[in-house]
Each structure stands twice: as C-alpha cells, then as structure tokens.
Gaussian input, Z-matrix of N, CA and C with variables (Angstrom, degrees):
# hf/3-21g

backbone

0 1
 N
 C     1     B1
 C     2     B2     1     A1
 N     3     B3     2     A2     1     D1
 C     4     B4     3     A3     2     D2
 C     5     B5     4     A4     3     D3
 N     6     B6     5     A5     4     D4
 C     7     B7     6     A6     5     D5
 C     8     B8     7     A7     6     D6
 N     9     B9     8     A8     7     D7
 C    10    B10     9     A9     8     D8
 C    11    B11    10    A10     9     D9
 N    12    B12    11    A11    10    D10
 C    13    B13    12    A12    11    D11
 C    14    B14    13    A13    12    D12
 N    15    B15    14    A14    13    D13
 C    16    B16    15    A15    14    D14
 C    17    B17    16    A16    15    D15
 N    18    B18    17    A17    16    D16
 C    19    B19    18    A18    17    D17
 C    20    B20    19    A19    18    D18
 N    21    B21    20    A20    19    D19
 C    22    B22    21    A21    20    D20
 C    23    B23    22    A22    21    D21
 N    24    B24    23    A23    22    D22
 C    25    B25    24    A24    23    D23
 C    26    B26    25    A25    24    D24
 N    27    B27    26    A26    25    D25
 C    28    B28    27    A27    26    D26
 C    29    B29    28    A28    27    D27
 N    30    B30    29    A29    28    D28
 C    31    B31    30    A30    29    D29
 C    32    B32    31    A31    30    D30
 N    33    B33    32    A32    31    D31
 C    34    B34    33    A33    32    D32
 C    35    B35    34    A34    33    D33
 N    36    B36    35    A35    34    D34
 C    37    B37    36    A36    35    D35
 C    38    B38    37    A37    36    D36
 N    39    B39    38    A38    37    D37
 C    40    B40    39    A39    38    D38
 C    41    B41    40    A40    39    D39
 N    42    B42    41    A41    40    D40
 C    43    B43    42    A42    41    D41
 C    44    B44    43    A43    42    D42
 N    45    B45    44    A44    43    D43
 C    46    B46    45    A45    44    D44
 C    47    B47    46    A46    45    D45
 N    48    B48    47    A47    46    D46
 C    49    B49    48    A48    47    D47
 C    50    B50    49    A49    48    D48
 N    51    B51    50    A50    49    D49
 C    52    B52    51    A51    50    D50
 C    53    B53    52    A52    51    D51
 N    54    B54    53    A53    52    D52
 C    55    B55    54    A54    53    D53
 C    56    B56    55    A55    54    D54
 N    57    B57    56    A56    55    D55
 C    58    B58    57    A57    56    D56
 C    59    B59    58    A58    57    D57
 N    60    B60    59    A59    58    D58
 C    61    B61    60    A60    59    D59
 C    62    B62    61    A61    60    D60
 N    63    B63    62    A62    61    D61
 C    64    B64    63    A63    62    D62
 C    65    B65    64    A64    63    D63
 N    66    B66    65    A65    64    D64
 C    67    B67    66    A66    65    D65
 C    68    B68    67    A67    66    D66
 N    69    B69    68    A68    67    D67
 C    70    B70    69    A69    68    D68
 C    71    B71    70    A70    69    D69
 N    72    B72    71    A71    70    D70
 C    73    B73    72    A72    71    D71
 C    74    B74    73    A73    72    D72
 N    75    B75    74    A74    73    D73
 C    76    B76    75    A75    74    D74
 C    77    B77    76    A76    75    D75
 N    78    B78    77    A77    76    D76
 C    79    B79    78    A78    77    D77
 C    80    B80    79    A79    78    D78
 N    81    B81    80    A80    79    D79
 C    82    B82    81    A81    80    D80
 C    83    B83    82    A82    81    D81
 N    84    B84    83    A83    82    D82
 C    85    B85    84    A84    83    D83
 C    86    B86    85    A85    84    D84
 N    87    B87    86    A86    85    D85
 C    88    B88    87    A87    86    D86
 C    89    B89    88    A88    87    D87
 N    90    B90    89    A89    88    D88
 C    91    B91    90    A90    89    D89
 C    92    B92    91    A91    90    D90
 N    93    B93    92    A92    91    D91
 C    94    B94    93    A93    92    D92
 C    95    B95    94    A94    93    D93
 N    96    B96    95    A95    94    D94
 C    97    B97    96    A96    95    D95
 C    98    B98    97    A97    96    D96
 N    99    B99    98    A98    97    D97
 C   100   B100    99    A99    98    D98
 C   101   B101   100   A100    99    D99
 N   102   B102   101   A101   100   D100
 C   103   B103   102   A102   101   D101
 C   104   B104   103   A103   102   D102
 N   105   B105   104   A104   103   D103
 C   106   B106   105   A105   104   D104
 C   107   B107   106   A106   105   D105
 N   108   B108   107   A107   106   D106
 C   109   B109   108   A108   107   D107
 C   110   B110   109   A109   108   D108
 N   111   B111   110   A110   109   D109
 C   112   B112   111   A111   110   D110
 C   113   B113   112   A112   111   D111
 N   114   B114   113   A113   112   D112
 C   115   B115   114   A114   113   D113
 C   116   B116   115   A115   114   D114
 N   117   B117   116   A116   115   D115
 C   118   B118   117   A117   116   D116
 C   119   B119   118   A118   117   D117
 N   120   B120   119   A119   118   D118
 C   121   B121   120   A120   119   D119
 C   122   B122   121   A121   120   D120
 N   123   B123   122   A122   121   D121
 C   124   B124   123   A123   122   D122
 C   125   B125   124   A124   123   D123
 N   126   B126   125   A125   124   D124
 C   127   B127   126   A126   125   D125
 C   128   B128   127   A127   126   D126
 N   129   B129   128   A128   127   D127
 C   130   B130   129   A129   128   D128
 C   131   B131   130   A130   129   D129
 N   132   B132   131   A131   130   D130
 C   133   B133   132   A132   131   D131
 C   134   B134   133   A133   132   D132
 N   135   B135   134   A134   133   D133
 C   136   B136   135   A135   134   D134
 C   137   B137   136   A136   135   D135
 N   138   B138   137   A137   136   D136
 C   139   B139   138   A138   137   D137
 C   140   B140   139   A139   138   D138
 N   141   B141   140   A140   139   D139
 C   142   B142   141   A141   140   D140
 C   143   B143   142   A142   141   D141
 N   144   B144   143   A143   142   D142
 C   145   B145   144   A144   143   D143
 C   146   B146   145   A145   144   D144
 N   147   B147   146   A146   145   D145
 C   148   B148   147   A147   146   D146
 C   149   B149   148   A148   147   D147
 N   150   B150   149   A149   148   D148
 C   151   B151   150   A150   149   D149
 C   152   B152   151   A151   150   D150
 N   153   B153   152   A152   151   D151
 C   154   B154   153   A153   152   D152
 C   155   B155   154   A154   153   D153
 N   156   B156   155   A155   154   D154
 C   157   B157   156   A156   155   D155
 C   158   B158   157   A157   156   D156
 N   159   B159   158   A158   157   D157
 C   160   B160   159   A159   158   D158
 C   161   B161   160   A160   159   D159
 N   162   B162   161   A161   160   D160
 C   163   B163   162   A162   161   D161
 C   164   B164   163   A163   162   D162
 N   165   B165   164   A164   163   D163
 C   166   B166   165   A165   164   D164
 C   167   B167   166   A166   165   D165
 N   168   B168   167   A167   166   D166
 C   169   B169   168   A168   167   D167
 C   170   B170   169   A169   168   D168
 N   171   B171   170   A170   169   D169
 C   172   B172   171   A171   170   D170
 C   173   B173   172   A172   171   D171
 N   174   B174   173   A173   172   D172
 C   175   B175   174   A174   173   D173
 C   176   B176   175   A175   174   D174
 N   177   B177   176   A176   175   D175
 C   178   B178   177   A177   176   D176
 C   179   B179   178   A178   177   D177
 N   180   B180   179   A179   178   D178
 C   181   B181   180   A180   179   D179
 C   182   B182   181   A181   180   D180
 N   183   B183   182   A182   181   D181
 C   184   B184   183   A183   182   D182
 C   185   B185   184   A184   183   D183
 N   186   B186   185   A185   184   D184
 C   187   B187   186   A186   185   D185
 C   188   B188   187   A187   186   D186
 N   189   B189   188   A188   187   D187
 C   190   B190   189   A189   188   D188
 C   191   B191   190   A190   189   D189
 N   192   B192   191   A191   190   D190
 C   193   B193   192   A192   191   D191
 C   194   B194   193   A193   192   D192
 N   195   B195   194   A194   193   D193
 C   196   B196   195   A195   194   D194
 C   197   B197   196   A196   195   D195
 N   198   B198   197   A197   196   D196
 C   199   B199   198   A198   197   D197
 C   200   B200   199   A199   198   D198
 N   201   B201   200   A200   199   D199
 C   202   B202   201   A201   200   D200
 C   203   B203   202   A202   201   D201
 N   204   B204   203   A203   202   D202
 C   205   B205   204   A204   203   D203
 C   206   B206   205   A205   204   D204
 N   207   B207   206   A206   205   D205
 C   208   B208   207   A207   206   D206
 C   209   B209   208   A208   207   D207
 N   210   B210   209   A209   208   D208
 C   211   B211   210   A210   209   D209
 C   212   B212   211   A211   210   D210
 N   213   B213   212   A212   211   D211
 C   214   B214   213   A213   212   D212
 C   215   B215   214   A214   213   D213
 N   216   B216   215   A215   214   D214
 C   217   B217   216   A216   215   D215
 C   218   B218   217   A217   216   D216
 N   219   B219   218   A218   217   D217
 C   220   B220   219   A219   218   D218
 C   221   B221   220   A220   219   D219
 N   222   B222   221   A221   220   D220
 C   223   B223   222   A222   221   D221
 C   224   B224   223   A223   222   D222
 N   225   B225   224   A224   223   D223
 C   226   B226   225   A225   224   D224
 C   227   B227   226   A226   225   D225
 N   228   B228   227   A227   226   D226
 C   229   B229   228   A228   227   D227
 C   230   B230   229   A229   228   D228
 N   231   B231   230   A230   229   D229
 C   232   B232   231   A231   230   D230
 C   233   B233   232   A232   231   D231
 N   234   B234   233   A233   232   D232
 C   235   B235   234   A234   233   D233
 C   236   B236   235   A235   234   D234
 N   237   B237   236   A236   235   D235
 C   238   B238   237   A237   236   D236
 C   239   B239   238   A238   237   D237
 N   240   B240   239   A239   238   D238
 C   241   B241   240   A240   239   D239
 C   242   B242   241   A241   240   D240
 N   243   B243   242   A242   241   D241
 C   244   B244   243   A243   242   D242
 C   245   B245   244   A244   243   D243
 N   246   B246   245   A245   244   D244
 C   247   B247   246   A246   245   D245
 C   248   B248   247   A247   246   D246
 N   249   B249   248   A248   247   D247
 C   250   B250   249   A249   248   D248
 C   251   B251   250   A250   249   D249
 N   252   B252   251   A251   250   D250
 C   253   B253   252   A252   251   D251
 C   254   B254   253   A253   252   D252
 N   255   B255   254   A254   253   D253
 C   256   B256   255   A255   254   D254
 C   257   B257   256   A256   255   D255
 N   258   B258   257   A257   256   D256
 C   259   B259   258   A258   257   D257
 C   260   B260   259   A259   258   D258
 N   261   B261   260   A260   259   D259
 C   262   B262   261   A261   260   D260
 C   263   B263   262   A262   261   D261
 N   264   B264   263   A263   262   D262
 C   265   B265   264   A264   263   D263
 C   266   B266   265   A265   264   D264
 N   267   B267   266   A266   265   D265
 C   268   B268   267   A267   266   D266
 C   269   B269   268   A268   267   D267
 N   270   B270   269   A269   268   D268
 C   271   B271   270   A270   269   D269
 C   272   B272   271   A271   270   D270
 N   273   B273   272   A272   271   D271
 C   274   B274   273   A273   272   D272
 C   275   B275   274   A274   273   D273
 N   276   B276   275   A275   274   D274
 C   277   B277   276   A276   275   D275
 C   278   B278   277   A277   276   D276
 N   279   B279   278   A278   277   D277
 C   280   B280   279   A279   278   D278
 C   281   B281   280   A280   279   D279
 N   282   B282   281   A281   280   D280
 C   283   B283   282   A282   281   D281
 C   284   B284   283   A283   282   D282
 N   285   B285   284   A284   283   D283
 C   286   B286   285   A285   284   D284
 C   287   B287   286   A286   285   D285
 N   288   B288   287   A287   286   D286
 C   289   B289   288   A288   287   D287
 C   290   B290   289   A289   288   D288
 N   291   B291   290   A290   289   D289
 C   292   B292   291   A291   290   D290
 C   293   B293   292   A292   291   D291
 N   294   B294   293   A293   292   D292
 C   295   B295   294   A294   293   D293
 C   296   B296   295   A295   294   D294
 N   297   B297   296   A296   295   D295
 C   298   B298   297   A297   296   D296
 C   299   B299   298   A298   297   D297
 N   300   B300   299   A299   298   D298
 C   301   B301   300   A300   299   D299
 C   302   B302   301   A301   300   D300
 N   303   B303   302   A302   301   D301
 C   304   B304   303   A303   302   D302
 C   305   B305   304   A304   303   D303
 N   306   B306   305   A305   304   D304
 C   307   B307   306   A306   305   D305
 C   308   B308   307   A307   306   D306
 N   309   B309   308   A308   307   D307
 C   310   B310   309   A309   308   D308
 C   311   B311   310   A310   309   D309
 N   312   B312   311   A311   310   D310
 C   313   B313   312   A312   311   D311
 C   314   B314   313   A313   312   D312
 N   315   B315   314   A314   313   D313
 C   316   B316   315   A315   314   D314
 C   317   B317   316   A316   315   D315
 N   318   B318   317   A317   316   D316
 C   319   B319   318   A318   317   D317
 C   320   B320   319   A319   318   D318
 N   321   B321   320   A320   319   D319
 C   322   B322   321   A321   320   D320
 C   323   B323   322   A322   321   D321
 N   324   B324   323   A323   322   D322
 C   325   B325   324   A324   323   D323
 C   326   B326   325   A325   324   D324
 N   327   B327   326   A326   325   D325
 C   328   B328   327   A327   326   D326
 C   329   B329   328   A328   327   D327
 N   330   B330   329   A329   328   D328
 C   331   B331   330   A330   329   D329
 C   332   B332   331   A331   330   D330

   B1=1.4387
   B2=1.5351
   B3=1.3273
   B4=1.4880
   B5=1.5291
   B6=1.3156
   B7=1.4577
   B8=1.5185
   B9=1.3189
   B10=1.4567
   B11=1.5315
   B12=1.3124
   B13=1.4601
   B14=1.5149
   B15=1.3425
   B16=1.4681
   B17=1.5145
   B18=1.3350
   B19=1.4495
   B20=1.5235
   B21=1.3248
   B22=1.4559
   B23=1.5236
   B24=1.3382
   B25=1.4729
   B26=1.5196
   B27=1.3184
   B28=1.4647
   B29=1.5349
   B30=1.3272
   B31=1.4796
   B32=1.5216
   B33=1.3261
   B34=1.4631
   B35=1.5094
   B36=1.3404
   B37=1.4653
   B38=1.5218
   B39=1.3187
   B40=1.4598
   B41=1.5266
   B42=1.3270
   B43=1.4718
   B44=1.5114
   B45=1.3029
   B46=1.4555
   B47=1.5207
   B48=1.3192
   B49=1.4695
   B50=1.5296
   B51=1.3051
   B52=1.4705
   B53=1.5290
   B54=1.3115
   B55=1.4522
   B56=1.5340
   B57=1.3039
   B58=1.4688
   B59=1.5154
   B60=1.3369
   B61=1.4680
   B62=1.5100
   B63=1.3308
   B64=1.4600
   B65=1.5319
   B66=1.3183
   B67=1.4505
   B68=1.5114
   B69=1.3474
   B70=1.4583
   B71=1.5305
   B72=1.3109
   B73=1.4476
   B74=1.5342
   B75=1.3231
   B76=1.4513
   B77=1.5362
   B78=1.3325
   B79=1.4676
   B80=1.5304
   B81=1.3251
   B82=1.4562
   B83=1.5159
   B84=1.3048
   B85=1.4651
   B86=1.5281
   B87=1.3008
   B88=1.4613
   B89=1.5069
   B90=1.3363
   B91=1.4646
   B92=1.5345
   B93=1.3233
   B94=1.4735
   B95=1.5065
   B96=1.3221
   B97=1.4726
   B98=1.5339
   B99=1.3320
   B100=1.4501
   B101=1.5200
   B102=1.3240
   B103=1.4779
   B104=1.5298
   B105=1.3237
   B106=1.4631
   B107=1.5390
   B108=1.3166
   B109=1.4736
   B110=1.5235
   B111=1.3254
   B112=1.4784
   B113=1.5208
   B114=1.3154
   B115=1.4906
   B116=1.5181
   B117=1.3153
   B118=1.4811
   B119=1.5296
   B120=1.3248
   B121=1.4770
   B122=1.5137
   B123=1.3284
   B124=1.4623
   B125=1.5212
   B126=1.3312
   B127=1.4770
   B128=1.5261
   B129=1.3198
   B130=1.4733
   B131=1.5053
   B132=1.3386
   B133=1.4584
   B134=1.5220
   B135=1.3246
   B136=1.4600
   B137=1.5071
   B138=1.3191
   B139=1.4651
   B140=1.5242
   B141=1.3007
   B142=1.4688
   B143=1.5406
   B144=1.3297
   B145=1.4606
   B146=1.5159
   B147=1.3322
   B148=1.4532
   B149=1.5235
   B150=1.3298
   B151=1.4767
   B152=1.5119
   B153=1.3367
   B154=1.4623
   B155=1.5296
   B156=1.3129
   B157=1.4522
   B158=1.5385
   B159=1.3249
   B160=1.4644
   B161=1.5136
   B162=1.3344
   B163=1.4684
   B164=1.5150
   B165=1.3336
   B166=1.4705
   B167=1.5153
   B168=1.3087
   B169=1.4731
   B170=1.5196
   B171=1.3143
   B172=1.4639
   B173=1.5400
   B174=1.3308
   B175=1.4504
   B176=1.5219
   B177=1.3281
   B178=1.4498
   B179=1.5352
   B180=1.3382
   B181=1.4641
   B182=1.5231
   B183=1.3144
   B184=1.4668
   B185=1.5249
   B186=1.3104
   B187=1.4645
   B188=1.5157
   B189=1.3050
   B190=1.4727
   B191=1.5295
   B192=1.3065
   B193=1.4691
   B194=1.5272
   B195=1.3206
   B196=1.4591
   B197=1.5344
   B198=1.3235
   B199=1.4551
   B200=1.5234
   B201=1.3329
   B202=1.4687
   B203=1.5246
   B204=1.3565
   B205=1.4620
   B206=1.5535
   B207=1.3000
   B208=1.4715
   B209=1.5272
   B210=1.3554
   B211=1.4573
   B212=1.5187
   B213=1.3316
   B214=1.4627
   B215=1.5350
   B216=1.3293
   B217=1.4652
   B218=1.5236
   B219=1.3330
   B220=1.4642
   B221=1.5107
   B222=1.3303
   B223=1.4520
   B224=1.5228
   B225=1.3440
   B226=1.4548
   B227=1.5316
   B228=1.2967
   B229=1.4674
   B230=1.5189
   B231=1.3160
   B232=1.4509
   B233=1.5389
   B234=1.3161
   B235=1.4529
   B236=1.5205
   B237=1.3338
   B238=1.4542
   B239=1.5136
   B240=1.3391
   B241=1.4472
   B242=1.5191
   B243=1.3290
   B244=1.4637
   B245=1.5197
   B246=1.3306
   B247=1.4493
   B248=1.5079
   B249=1.3413
   B250=1.4558
   B251=1.5357
   B252=1.3486
   B253=1.4585
   B254=1.4911
   B255=1.3339
   B256=1.4583
   B257=1.5306
   B258=1.3197
   B259=1.4553
   B260=1.5084
   B261=1.3287
   B262=1.4695
   B263=1.5281
   B264=1.3302
   B265=1.4844
   B266=1.5387
   B267=1.3365
   B268=1.4593
   B269=1.5259
   B270=1.3273
   B271=1.4608
   B272=1.5359
   B273=1.3138
   B274=1.4662
   B275=1.5386
   B276=1.3240
   B277=1.4660
   B278=1.5143
   B279=1.3299
   B280=1.4598
   B281=1.5326
   B282=1.3303
   B283=1.4570
   B284=1.5135
   B285=1.3259
   B286=1.4378
   B287=1.5297
   B288=1.3206
   B289=1.4634
   B290=1.5327
   B291=1.3082
   B292=1.4501
   B293=1.5089
   B294=1.3267
   B295=1.4604
   B296=1.5226
   B297=1.3243
   B298=1.4632
   B299=1.5240
   B300=1.3316
   B301=1.4609
   B302=1.5108
   B303=1.3225
   B304=1.4701
   B305=1.5284
   B306=1.3269
   B307=1.4583
   B308=1.5221
   B309=1.3457
   B310=1.4700
   B311=1.5200
   B312=1.3331
   B313=1.4623
   B314=1.5325
   B315=1.3307
   B316=1.4661
   B317=1.5356
   B318=1.3268
   B319=1.4814
   B320=1.5262
   B321=1.3092
   B322=1.4596
   B323=1.5240
   B324=1.3327
   B325=1.4554
   B326=1.5351
   B327=1.3373
   B328=1.4692
   B329=1.5137
   B330=1.3287
   B331=1.4601
   B332=1.5058
   A1=108.13
   A2=117.79
   A3=119.92
   A4=110.85
   A5=114.03
   A6=119.03
   A7=110.14
   A8=115.09
   A9=120.39
   A10=108.27
   A11=117.92
   A12=121.73
   A13=108.70
   A14=115.44
   A15=120.30
   A16=108.57
   A17=115.51
   A18=121.30
   A19=107.92
   A20=116.60
   A21=120.30
   A22=112.19
   A23=116.00
   A24=119.87
   A25=112.32
   A26=118.57
   A27=120.68
   A28=112.93
   A29=117.47
   A30=122.26
   A31=111.44
   A32=117.64
   A33=120.73
   A34=110.19
   A35=116.50
   A36=119.95
   A37=112.38
   A38=116.72
   A39=121.53
   A40=113.21
   A41=116.59
   A42=121.05
   A43=112.26
   A44=118.08
   A45=121.77
   A46=114.01
   A47=117.45
   A48=121.19
   A49=112.91
   A50=116.67
   A51=121.25
   A52=110.40
   A53=116.13
   A54=121.25
   A55=112.33
   A56=116.34
   A57=120.25
   A58=111.81
   A59=115.82
   A60=120.48
   A61=113.71
   A62=114.70
   A63=122.22
   A64=108.37
   A65=116.21
   A66=122.20
   A67=107.23
   A68=116.44
   A69=122.12
   A70=108.67
   A71=115.93
   A72=121.41
   A73=108.81
   A74=116.40
   A75=121.79
   A76=105.14
   A77=116.83
   A78=120.12
   A79=111.02
   A80=113.10
   A81=123.42
   A82=105.74
   A83=117.35
   A84=121.39
   A85=112.54
   A86=117.51
   A87=121.04
   A88=115.55
   A89=117.65
   A90=118.93
   A91=110.97
   A92=114.90
   A93=120.20
   A94=111.41
   A95=117.19
   A96=120.04
   A97=110.36
   A98=117.43
   A99=120.12
   A100=111.52
   A101=116.84
   A102=119.87
   A103=109.95
   A104=116.70
   A105=119.93
   A106=111.24
   A107=116.29
   A108=119.48
   A109=110.05
   A110=117.39
   A111=120.66
   A112=109.13
   A113=117.01
   A114=121.13
   A115=110.36
   A116=117.10
   A117=120.99
   A118=109.84
   A119=116.57
   A120=118.80
   A121=112.35
   A122=117.79
   A123=119.58
   A124=109.67
   A125=116.73
   A126=120.20
   A127=109.87
   A128=118.18
   A129=121.75
   A130=109.75
   A131=116.74
   A132=121.34
   A133=111.44
   A134=117.59
   A135=120.99
   A136=111.61
   A137=116.86
   A138=122.66
   A139=113.27
   A140=116.13
   A141=120.84
   A142=113.08
   A143=117.16
   A144=120.19
   A145=111.91
   A146=115.48
   A147=121.29
   A148=113.29
   A149=117.48
   A150=120.08
   A151=112.87
   A152=117.55
   A153=123.04
   A154=108.57
   A155=116.18
   A156=121.72
   A157=108.31
   A158=117.31
   A159=121.13
   A160=107.82
   A161=115.83
   A162=121.19
   A163=110.55
   A164=114.78
   A165=122.26
   A166=109.44
   A167=116.04
   A168=123.28
   A169=106.99
   A170=117.17
   A171=121.17
   A172=107.11
   A173=115.16
   A174=121.04
   A175=111.52
   A176=115.57
   A177=122.34
   A178=107.25
   A179=117.15
   A180=119.97
   A181=112.57
   A182=116.70
   A183=118.95
   A184=111.32
   A185=117.05
   A186=122.55
   A187=112.57
   A188=116.76
   A189=121.33
   A190=112.08
   A191=117.69
   A192=119.31
   A193=110.03
   A194=116.07
   A195=120.96
   A196=111.34
   A197=117.45
   A198=122.28
   A199=113.48
   A200=116.77
   A201=120.72
   A202=109.56
   A203=117.73
   A204=119.75
   A205=113.43
   A206=116.52
   A207=119.36
   A208=112.48
   A209=116.90
   A210=121.08
   A211=112.44
   A212=117.73
   A213=123.26
   A214=112.88
   A215=116.49
   A216=120.93
   A217=107.99
   A218=116.39
   A219=121.14
   A220=114.38
   A221=117.52
   A222=120.55
   A223=109.68
   A224=113.87
   A225=119.84
   A226=108.92
   A227=118.21
   A228=126.88
   A229=112.98
   A230=114.33
   A231=122.35
   A232=106.01
   A233=116.21
   A234=121.90
   A235=109.02
   A236=115.60
   A237=121.83
   A238=109.51
   A239=117.47
   A240=124.10
   A241=108.00
   A242=116.56
   A243=121.92
   A244=109.42
   A245=115.84
   A246=122.00
   A247=108.18
   A248=115.91
   A249=122.05
   A250=112.09
   A251=115.44
   A252=120.42
   A253=116.49
   A254=117.91
   A255=121.19
   A256=110.60
   A257=115.43
   A258=120.52
   A259=110.48
   A260=116.61
   A261=123.20
   A262=112.59
   A263=116.66
   A264=119.04
   A265=108.14
   A266=114.74
   A267=122.28
   A268=108.08
   A269=115.49
   A270=121.60
   A271=107.23
   A272=116.55
   A273=121.70
   A274=108.99
   A275=115.44
   A276=119.91
   A277=112.22
   A278=114.35
   A279=121.34
   A280=110.92
   A281=115.66
   A282=122.61
   A283=108.01
   A284=117.75
   A285=121.95
   A286=108.79
   A287=117.36
   A288=121.65
   A289=108.64
   A290=116.23
   A291=124.87
   A292=107.39
   A293=116.71
   A294=122.08
   A295=113.87
   A296=115.15
   A297=121.18
   A298=111.37
   A299=118.16
   A300=119.19
   A301=111.49
   A302=117.47
   A303=120.69
   A304=110.46
   A305=117.58
   A306=121.66
   A307=111.36
   A308=116.40
   A309=119.77
   A310=112.17
   A311=116.61
   A312=120.89
   A313=109.28
   A314=116.51
   A315=119.32
   A316=111.90
   A317=117.46
   A318=119.97
   A319=110.58
   A320=117.23
   A321=120.82
   A322=111.80
   A323=116.61
   A324=120.56
   A325=113.12
   A326=117.16
   A327=119.95
   A328=111.19
   A329=114.43
   A330=120.56
   A331=110.51
   D1=118.15
   D2=179.70
   D3=-68.42
   D4=147.97
   D5=177.08
   D6=-81.50
   D7=143.99
   D8=173.81
   D9=-68.20
   D10=133.89
   D11=177.78
   D12=-96.12
   D13=133.02
   D14=177.52
   D15=-119.87
   D16=165.12
   D17=174.38
   D18=-128.66
   D19=-175.87
   D20=-177.47
   D21=-59.79
   D22=-35.02
   D23=-178.75
   D24=-69.54
   D25=-35.55
   D26=-177.91
   D27=-92.20
   D28=-5.90
   D29=-178.21
   D30=-58.56
   D31=-46.57
   D32=-175.70
   D33=-61.77
   D34=-49.88
   D35=-177.07
   D36=-67.57
   D37=-45.97
   D38=-174.44
   D39=-74.28
   D40=-35.00
   D41=-172.90
   D42=-107.46
   D43=-58.91
   D44=-172.48
   D45=-72.87
   D46=-27.42
   D47=178.90
   D48=-99.53
   D49=5.48
   D50=-178.85
   D51=-67.86
   D52=139.40
   D53=179.69
   D54=-78.66
   D55=-18.04
   D56=-177.47
   D57=-127.76
   D58=-166.95
   D59=-178.65
   D60=-72.45
   D61=143.06
   D62=178.75
   D63=-136.42
   D64=136.23
   D65=172.64
   D66=-111.26
   D67=126.55
   D68=-179.89
   D69=-115.36
   D70=121.91
   D71=174.82
   D72=-100.04
   D73=126.96
   D74=170.80
   D75=-97.48
   D76=110.70
   D77=-171.42
   D78=-123.37
   D79=162.00
   D80=174.53
   D81=-128.33
   D82=107.09
   D83=-173.40
   D84=-59.60
   D85=-15.24
   D86=-179.76
   D87=-81.48
   D88=-3.35
   D89=-178.16
   D90=-115.69
   D91=145.41
   D92=176.47
   D93=-61.70
   D94=-40.12
   D95=-177.55
   D96=-61.21
   D97=-41.13
   D98=177.58
   D99=-66.78
   D100=-43.76
   D101=178.98
   D102=-61.31
   D103=-40.77
   D104=178.79
   D105=-66.94
   D106=-36.88
   D107=179.42
   D108=-69.21
   D109=-37.19
   D110=175.72
   D111=-58.90
   D112=-45.91
   D113=178.51
   D114=-60.73
   D115=-41.98
   D116=179.47
   D117=-62.51
   D118=-43.06
   D119=-178.27
   D120=-75.70
   D121=-23.73
   D122=170.64
   D123=-64.59
   D124=-37.72
   D125=176.34
   D126=-66.15
   D127=-38.38
   D128=175.33
   D129=-58.98
   D130=-48.84
   D131=-177.77
   D132=-60.40
   D133=-41.41
   D134=177.33
   D135=-66.09
   D136=-44.42
   D137=-178.27
   D138=-67.76
   D139=-43.38
   D140=-173.73
   D141=-88.98
   D142=-18.76
   D143=-179.75
   D144=58.18
   D145=-130.89
   D146=-177.39
   D147=-79.60
   D148=-5.73
   D149=-177.81
   D150=-66.62
   D151=-30.80
   D152=179.48
   D153=-135.63
   D154=132.06
   D155=172.19
   D156=-85.48
   D157=128.84
   D158=179.69
   D159=-120.01
   D160=124.81
   D161=-176.71
   D162=-132.28
   D163=160.17
   D164=178.84
   D165=-119.53
   D166=134.69
   D167=173.12
   D168=-122.11
   D169=121.33
   D170=179.15
   D171=-65.10
   D172=128.19
   D173=-179.03
   D174=-63.54
   D175=132.51
   D176=178.27
   D177=-131.98
   D178=114.03
   D179=-175.23
   D180=-55.97
   D181=-29.70
   D182=-179.45
   D183=-109.96
   D184=17.41
   D185=-178.20
   D186=-67.19
   D187=148.68
   D188=-177.86
   D189=-64.51
   D190=-36.15
   D191=179.60
   D192=-74.31
   D193=-44.86
   D194=-179.05
   D195=-60.50
   D196=-36.11
   D197=-177.69
   D198=-82.30
   D199=-10.21
   D200=179.74
   D201=-67.75
   D202=121.57
   D203=-178.06
   D204=-60.19
   D205=-21.41
   D206=178.88
   D207=-66.41
   D208=-24.73
   D209=-176.61
   D210=-111.47
   D211=-31.68
   D212=174.45
   D213=49.86
   D214=51.05
   D215=178.61
   D216=-86.15
   D217=111.21
   D218=-175.10
   D219=-109.08
   D220=-15.77
   D221=-178.77
   D222=-155.20
   D223=165.71
   D224=177.40
   D225=-116.05
   D226=139.33
   D227=1.77
   D228=-86.12
   D229=138.34
   D230=169.72
   D231=-127.27
   D232=134.01
   D233=-177.88
   D234=-119.15
   D235=127.63
   D236=179.09
   D237=-110.56
   D238=134.53
   D239=177.47
   D240=-104.93
   D241=122.43
   D242=178.57
   D243=-117.08
   D244=146.37
   D245=172.47
   D246=-135.75
   D247=121.47
   D248=-177.34
   D249=52.85
   D250=39.53
   D251=176.93
   D252=82.92
   D253=0.09
   D254=-178.17
   D255=-111.98
   D256=137.03
   D257=178.82
   D258=-68.00
   D259=125.32
   D260=-178.47
   D261=-106.64
   D262=-34.19
   D263=-174.00
   D264=-158.16
   D265=145.94
   D266=173.27
   D267=-121.46
   D268=130.23
   D269=-179.74
   D270=-124.19
   D271=123.46
   D272=179.85
   D273=-107.18
   D274=130.91
   D275=178.64
   D276=100.18
   D277=-175.50
   D278=-177.42
   D279=-93.63
   D280=135.14
   D281=171.81
   D282=-134.19
   D283=133.87
   D284=171.34
   D285=-71.79
   D286=156.53
   D287=179.98
   D288=-79.85
   D289=64.62
   D290=177.09
   D291=-147.16
   D292=172.75
   D293=170.56
   D294=53.60
   D295=-131.49
   D296=-172.93
   D297=-65.49
   D298=-36.44
   D299=179.36
   D300=-64.82
   D301=-41.61
   D302=176.62
   D303=-63.19
   D304=-38.13
   D305=176.43
   D306=-61.32
   D307=-44.26
   D308=177.71
   D309=-60.88
   D310=-41.30
   D311=179.10
   D312=-63.66
   D313=-46.34
   D314=-179.94
   D315=-63.15
   D316=-37.22
   D317=175.63
   D318=-62.77
   D319=-39.26
   D320=-179.86
   D321=-65.16
   D322=-34.03
   D323=-176.50
   D324=-79.26
   D325=-12.93
   D326=179.28
   D327=-73.97
   D328=144.49
   D329=-178.81
   D330=-77.16

C-alpha cells in the first residue's frame, strides 16, 4: 500500500487537525534508509488499516515543517507520531516494523 504524500500546505489539515493518530515520515528517496523506512511504514499502513493514517513528507532541509522547532527534523528518515494533532514521539533513522517500533505503533493506536 503506497503512502500518501503530503507537503507543507497539507500538513496542517492532514496531521495537526486529524481526529486520530498519524505517523509522518520525513524521507529522502535517494537513501536506502529512507526507502527501507517507507517499506516499513507501508507494512504499518497495511497492518493498522484505518486505525492510523500514515503519510510521507519529502525531506527539505529548508522546509517550513522541518525548520519548526516543535518538530526539529534534521535528517531523513525521521518519523513523527501524532495523536489528535499533538506530537507524541520522534524516531530518527530506520526501524523495521518489528520489536520496539511495532510496540510504539501499537501504543499510538490505543485510545
């Protein structure tokens, strides 16, 4: 299942105004770590279905979201976990959808 791609303009509506949990990946298609993280989050999207929205934002070093001190995205891949529009967790680097990363996803999906 491909991830929905968002940009700075759709970030507020898709992420900050979302009624439920959202996972945002900041990726750079030119790196293996980002490609692997995209695959991992595609597995999350398939496993979680409608319980969690999973989106991809192409990393931009001078991007308005990346430069926002509230998110502090300095490299790709960086994954942000949001619940009801509030940042819950920041994960830097690649994680397979197993072990601790799967636990974090399951915690995010709990009411």
